[in-house]
Phi, psi and omega in degrees: 000149174201155175250138184240125176277119177236168180236163179294337175252133176228071181292154184295167181265355176226163182227160175239122170202183182298134179301128180104349181290132185277331185231123183244121175275143176240130182281118176222183176261006187059032180247025182300334181254013178262101184263161167211160182249143173240127178259122179258138174211136180213174176247166182300335180274009176101351181296124179266129177276173184295140177288153170231125180248136178241116177253147182275086179196176188273315187238160173287129177305141177273074180234164176272091184271152180305143182293340180276002183235135176267127180255121174231159178228152181211130182284338185263307182230163179243010177256167187286134175236184184300315182296317182291322181297318175302315177300320180297311182302319178296325181278326189249313187249021184293346180263358182272135182282157187278182182090009179295130182285160181297129183239141181290164185253094184282353182296320180294343175281319185226336190270318191299323184293311176303314184296316177296322184294323177293318181298317185294319178300319183295315185294318180297323174291329180292315179295309182298324181278002181064037181278355181272163179236171182234155179283174173304328181275006175089001181282140180282132176281146175287170183294148181286161176307322178292322178298312184299311181302313182301316181296313181294320184293313179300322180289319173301316183290340184268353172297128184291143176300322180293338175290315183294315182292325180295328176295318179296314178303309176302326183277355178080016181277323173236160183267144178275085184273340180202167181294132178266130177233178176266025183293145180269004182297122182296327181294328178290322182296317179297320174302325178290319179297332180295346183272351178281141177304139186304320183296323178291316172310311177306313180298315181292331184269352184283139178246014184286134179288150176297000000 
């Protein structure tokens, strides 16, 4: 598990203009500093758990969010705290038994970069296709909360299983017994699961309530 800080604007890192131009304007919604937090969580076998988005506001927007995304709001901070973590446990891990030992966070090794790259590509597509709207004064509005949730959801689903597995291998949670691919062959996945310590497998496969 790891939390990723994102903004409503994800402008590209490069621009295209006439050679020699000293200043290049980038079209944005001026929301580069308007942040929200995404909590990513997954298992060593590549299973992606529900996304958690934290917006800095009083109430949850009355919009149709993806069912695979949990939306929480906080007026003071947008990062994860005790209350938000407890809500996440109730929504996602309420059927997991206690006593889990400390596990490293492999997402920062391999997943976050791929996820952020997908988000940036989604934002660029949103800008290029003219899906944004403008105020009466002509100022571009930032993406709606629904657009943001949909983009994040799509970006998370686009992260390759092999990318997730690679992070767990590099973190030393599982051993690299063979080359990891994105094959959907169930036999290959079962072989990967065989590399997990038995006690960890029992915890992830358990449906016993806490």
